[in-house]
DOSE-697547 format. One record per residue (C-alpha): y, x, z. Coordinates in steps of 0.05 Angstrom, whole numbers, padded with zeros to 5 digits, always signed. Each point is the difference from the previous one (the first is absolute). Example, Ala and Ser with C-alpha at 12.3 -4.5 7.8 and 13.67 -1.06 7.14 Angstrom:
BEGIN
-00090+00246+00156/+00069+00027-00013/
This chain:
BEGIN
-00304+00310-00337/+00018+00022+00074/+00075+00012-00006/+00054-00035-00045/+00074+00039-00006/+00047-00048-00022/+00067+00053-00038/+00066-00040+00005/+00020-00081+00044/+00046-00052-00012/-00024-00065-00018/-00066+00022-00047/-00014+00058+00048/-00013-00039+00063/-00038-00056-00035/-00039+00038-00032/-00009+00028+00076/-00003-00071+00029/-00055-00018-00054/-00040+00067+00002/-00006-00001+00081/-00028-00078-00012/-00047+00013-00030/-00028+00074+00015/+00030+00019+00070/-00059-00031+00043/-00042+00028-00047/+00019+00070+00024/+00057+00005-00056/+00047+00043+00031/+00075-00010-00041/+00066+00037+00002/+00061-00015-00034/+00039+00068-00011/+00078-00021-00016/+00051+00050-00014/+00069-00003+00040/+00031+00032-00051/-00014-00059-00057/+00032-00072-00001/-00034-00063-00032/+00024-00029-00053/+00008-00072+00049/+00038-00046-00053/-00060-00048-00019/+00005-00050+00053/-00037-00061-00041/-00074-00016+00009/-00049-00043-00038/-00050-00058+00050/-00040+00070-00002/+00035+00025+00065/-00015-00050+00039/-00077-00004-00007/+00014+00078+00012/+00033-00022+00060/-00057-00063+00015/-00056+00039-00005/+00025+00057+00059/+00016-00056+00045/+00070+00008+00000/+00045-00058+00004/+00069-00018-00032/+00031-00003+00062/-00019+00075+00026/+00021+00042-00067/+00061-00048-00037/+00043+00003+00048/-00007+00079+00006/+00002+00012-00074/+00073-00055+00001/-00053-00043-00048/+00009-00056-00036/-00039-00037-00044/-00017-00018-00069/-00016-00053-00040/+00006+00030-00075/+00052+00031-00039/+00063-00029-00036/+00016+00037-00076/+00066-00026-00007/+00033+00014-00074/-00067+00031-00030/+00019-00050-00064/+00044-00029-00030/-00036-00068-00017/+00038-00045+00020/-00024-00040+00065/-00046+00065+00006/+00048+00053+00029/-00035+00005+00061/-00071-00017+00024/-00048+00012+00055/-00054+00028-00001/-00038-00026+00068/-00056+00021+00051/-00062-00052+00001/+00000-00053+00040/-00061-00055+00017/+00054-00052-00015/-00004+00025-00076/-00094-00022-00015/+00065-00057-00010/+00044+00006-00037/-00018+00065-00041/-00042-00031-00036/+00069-00050-00026/+00027+00056-00012/-00045+00037-00059/-00005-00072-00023/+00076+00003-00017/+00002+00078-00020/-00058-00012-00055/+00039-00055-00015/+00065+00029-00013/-00037+00058-00038/-00035-00059-00053/+00083-00022-00014/+00000-00062+00051/+00060-00011+00038/-00021+00003+00077/+00030+00051+00043/-00020+00054+00025/+00022+00047+00040/-00044+00013+00052/+00064-00003+00067/-00011-00075+00007/-00086+00009+00006/-00010+00055+00052/+00010-00027+00071/+00030+00083+00020/+00038-00009-00039/+00034-00051+00026/+00010+00032+00076/+00022+00053-00028/+00052-00058-00027/+00014-00010+00071/+00002+00061+00032/-00082-00022+00028/-00046+00041+00035/-00066-00013-00034/-00050-00005+00068/-00026-00073+00000/+00002-00032+00074/-00053-00014+00016/-00003-00070-00014/+00001+00006-00066/-00064+00032-00030/+00027+00026-00069/+00013+00073+00008/+00050+00039-00044/-00015+00083-00021/+00052+00041+00015/+00029+00063-00002/+00049+00046+00043/+00062+00034-00010/+00010+00065+00061/+00019+00060+00020/-00031+00047-00040/+00019+00067+00049/-00016-00057+00066/-00070-00022-00044/-00034+00064+00012/+00035+00022+00070/-00034-00061+00027/-00064+00016-00048/-00005+00066+00038/+00003-00029+00060/-00072-00046-00028/-00029+00057-00012/+00008+00049+00050/-00026-00051+00047/-00057-00004-00026/-00012+00074-00011/+00029+00024-00058/+00027+00078+00018/+00073+00009-00021/+00010+00087-00021/+00071+00007-00010/+00014+00054-00053/+00018+00026-00068/-00062+00014-00042/+00023+00047-00045/-00069+00024-00024/-00073-00037-00019/-00056+00062-00006/-00059-00039-00043/-00077+00019+00003/-00027+00042-00058/-00025-00066-00040/+00080-00034+00003/-00002-00042+00060/+00055+00010+00049/-00025+00039+00066/+00066-00010+00044/+00071-00002+00006/+00040+00059+00017/+00063-00028+00044/+00081+00040+00015/-00032+00045+00056/-00071+00021-00034/-00044-00051+00030/-00054-00028-00038/-00038-00072-00011/-00062-00006-00023/-00030-00070-00022/-00056-00025-00031/+00050-00045-00037/+00070-00007-00021/+00042-00062-00013/+00063+00027-00032/+00061-00041+00013/+00047+00040-00012/+00047-00040-00051/+00025+00013-00072/-00021+00090+00021/-00079-00023+00007/+00014+00067+00031/-00093-00001+00003/-00022-00043-00056/+00043+00016-00057/+00021+00074+00018/-00061+00022+00027/-00047-00031-00032/+00030-00008-00057/-00008-00076-00017/+00037-00028-00065/+00053-00058+00006/+00002-00048-00044/+00075-00014-00004/+00023-00087-00026/+00084+00028-00026/-00017-00027-00072/-00009-00065+00028/+00041+00006+00065/+00060+00039-00007/+00028-00020+00069/+00001+00073+00041/+00051+00001+00041/+00032-00041+00062/+00057-00016+00048/-00001-00031+00070/+00047-00030+00055/-00013-00040+00056/+00062-00073+00005/-00002-00043+00054/-00031-00061+00012/+00010-00075-00018/-00013-00051+00051/-00048-00036-00036/-00041+00045-00028/-00049+00001-00042/-00073-00004-00015/-00004+00042-00068/+00011+00065-00031/+00051-00009-00051/+00006+00041-00063/+00059-00004-00053/+00004+00035-00068/+00061+00053-00013/+00030+00031-00045/-00065+00054-00007/-00046-00021+00050/-00006-00059+00056/+00030+00008+00078/-00057-00027+00061/+00031-00031+00050/-00050-00014+00064/+00010-00041+00065/-00001+00038+00067/+00022-00007+00063/+00054+00035+00012/+00023+00005-00068/-00009+00007-00076/-00042+00053-00039/+00036-00001-00072/-00032+00051-00050/+00018+00016-00090/-00055+00019-00029/+00017+00026-00068/-00003+00048-00064/+00028+00067+00012/-00006+00008-00079/+00043-00062+00007/+00050+00008+00056/+00023+00058+00046/-00015+00001+00084/+00081-00015+00003/+00000-00060-00053/-00060-00027+00040/+00038-00007+00062/+00069-00019-00022/-00048-00060-00030/-00035-00015+00079/+00056+00003+00035/+00034-00037-00048/-00054-00059-00011/-00006-00009+00074/+00080+00009+00007/+00009+00064+00031/+00037+00047-00029/+00054+00008+00045/-00061+00002+00071/-00021+00069+00031/-00075-00009-00011/-00043+00055-00013/-00048-00003-00054/-00068+00041-00022/-00012+00021-00064/-00075+00002-00019/-00039+00027-00066/-00065-00028-00008/-00067+00022-00050/-00020-00068-00033/-00072+00016-00019/-00068+00011+00041/-00065+00059+00002/-00049-00004-00026/-00044+00010+00052/+00003-00026+00067/-00057+00016+00030/-00001+00074-00027/-00061+00058+00048/+00016-00003+00067/+00075-00042-00015/+00034-00072+00002/+00063-00012-00016/+00023-00052+00034/+00089-00023-00007/+00033+00025-00048/-00035+00063-00016/-00048-00037-00037/+00048-00042-00033/+00074-00046-00001/+00006-00062-00037/+00079-00019+00008/-00004-00048+00049/+00026-00064-00036/-00061-00049+00017/-00006+00052+00082/-00069+00020-00011/+00003+00068+00027/-00026-00016+00070/-00058-00049-00039/-00017+00065-00048/-00023+00041+00071/-00026-00049+00028/-00055-00016-00059/-00005+00081-00006/-00018+00010+00081/-00042-00063+00001/-00038+00012-00072/-00015+00064+00023/-00031-00015+00067/-00036-00053-00040/-00034+00065-00048/-00002+00034+00060/-00053-00038+00045/-00043-00013-00073/-00017+00086+00014/+00023+00056-00018/+00036+00004-00066/-00033+00014-00053/+00035+00008-00071/-00021-00066-00032/+00042-00035+00076/+00055+00052-00004/+00015-00025-00070/-00009-00079+00017/+00045+00016+00051/+00053+00036-00043/-00007-00049-00041/+00007-00058+00044/+00060+00026+00029/+00024+00015-00069/-00007-00060-00024/+00051-00038+00063/+00054+00051-00032/-00012-00024-00064/+00013-00074+00006/+00052+00005+00062/+00033+00044-00069/-00018-00056-00049/+00043-00044+00045/+00049+00035+00003/+00016+00020-00068/-00015-00067-00011/+00072-00028+00044/+00027+00062-00059/-00036-00023-00067/+00023-00084+00027/+00079+00019+00008/+00039-00030-00048/+00051+00038+00021/+00050+00046-00048/+00058+00024+00029/-00005+00062+00006/-00034+00060-00036/-00051+00000+00062/-00022-00061-00010/-00004+00000-00078/-00046+00063+00017/-00045-00032+00044/-00004-00065-00064/-00006+00054-00047/-00061+00037+00033/-00067-00013-00028/-00027+00066+00032/-00080-00002+00040/-00003-00069+00004/-00067-00020+00036/-00051-00047-00053/+00004-00030+00060/+00067-00017-00004/-00003-00021-00066/-00051-00055+00009/+00037-00019+00043/+00061-00015-00041/-00035-00017-00057/-00035-00053+00048/+00064-00032+00034/+00040+00003-00075/-00058-00029-00039/+00004-00058+00056/-00080+00016+00021/-00018-00012+00069/+00026+00061+00038/-00050-00010+00070/-00063+00018-00053/+00034+00044-00029/+00002+00037+00071/-00057-00015+00007/-00035+00022-00055/+00044+00075+00009/-00019-00004+00082/+00065+00022+00020/+00006-00062+00064/-00012+00047+00053/+00071+00030-00016/+00043-00051-00029/-00025-00069-00010/+00012-00052-00051/+00057-00032+00047/+00039+00068+00009/-00012-00002-00091/+00028-00066+00002/+00051+00012+00029/+00034+00056-00026/-00006-00022-00061/+00025-00074+00000/+00055+00020+00056/+00023+00045-00058/+00002-00051-00048/-00047+00019-00044/-00016-00065-00030/+00023-00042-00046/+00088-00027+00015/+00044-00046-00032/-00019-00022-00080/-00072+00034+00003/-00016-00051+00061/-00038-00083-00015/+00002-00051+00037/-00063+00004+00039/-00066-00044-00007/-00016-00057+00054/-00054+00066+00022/+00053+00049-00001/+00044-00050+00033/-00036-00016+00061/+00030+00055+00052/+00065-00027+00041/+00036+00059+00021/+00035-00043+00049/-00050-00027+00044/-00029+00085+00001/+00072-00001+00017/+00001-00044+00056/-00082+00023+00022/+00026+00068+00014/+00068-00021+00040/-00037-00038+00048/-00064+00049+00012/+00061+00058+00016/+00024-00041+00048/-00047+00021+00047/+00016+00079-00008/+00043+00033+00053/+00080+00029-00017/-00024+00076-00026/+00041+00035+00058/-00016-00055+00055/-00065+00024-00024/+00010+00085+00010/+00035-00020+00067/-00051-00033+00039/-00035+00061-00028/+00059+00032+00049/-00014-00025+00057/-00076+00002-00006/-00004+00077+00008/
């Protein structure tokens, strides 16, 4: 492989360019990114998992360099409001992991298993995790030097600015930037892609192509005819409306996901604004109705704030690598942004591709193995997202009732997990047996099941035995309260990065 052409920019394109340049530019591989001046980017996915920190760390790019450039903030996890109607479980926090979880996670899992058996013990997840405590107090999850217990965290960012920042870094590594709109794709006789033709009749040939053309999937789906597998049977949302609002004095260090009548609304804090949006099902709600509901939710009915309306194609391709083309980003698939996994899947796809390529030229076995591995990642994320809807107790609108009644395409993995939970078995052991912990680990599954209130309640409870009641929740509160004293105010931490530019 001598030349790689990436078709499409945005975060996915430039992230791919950076990863590939880091891997192969010193081996004489030329990398060119073709970006159309006529095609905009989606640009509303403004949250990440902790995988984004690993990406920047591997590139030796410091937070104080990229975060101010992208109006970025820290993210300890996601709070889900209004998804459950069970008393005491109306809101819960899905935390990112931390070293301190070694102390409190066993206590949480102990209480969760005891509660499943009907013991009257506290099992709502929020009070067991340092990430939840930091988010509640608007603290930054950056541990000081004297406190040797790291907290894993993600980020919130302006996706347009992030794409621009990554472009600058990729160009510095020798990636060639070609502005031009692709009007045709030429193939070899055996079917592989030979070149792309730009407006003005310029042709760009390459040994290998990366499709970052978004939902249109110009190379993989339209040219190579790779089938698309829809997730629409069990993920009903297919549209979104987004708008900004003013940031508060205290900057939260969490994403807020609030259940709405026909979907859910995100609230993402940046240094200069909130990014807000409503992900909904067009089968139950029109674009105008969604915009009205979002504006009402934010108290912006009379405000002259522009909005963006988006349509989403939910699912994944059958093969992410076909012929001499790799699809990355929206061109390979998309799962609604409930857990902010889009960039994680971009990183996984390109990083795993690099891993496989270094093992030698792709044989049919390696190609099939690669595609199966990426498909498993997509399907694993899908299963966790679907669980939010399967465990929600909302029944107040036709949309929520449809989610409850929808039993289509529930995967065998999901069925096994649900069965294990409802039978009160060791869920962590079942996750290990199913080998799905690399997608979402046991704490995430325990958090969603208990956070949604899928545990015995009220008259179903009995007095806990001494062994079941051995966890002192007040002592856990005090431990985490004192630990949180070591962390800084979120806005103050961000201001330090701004001043160090």
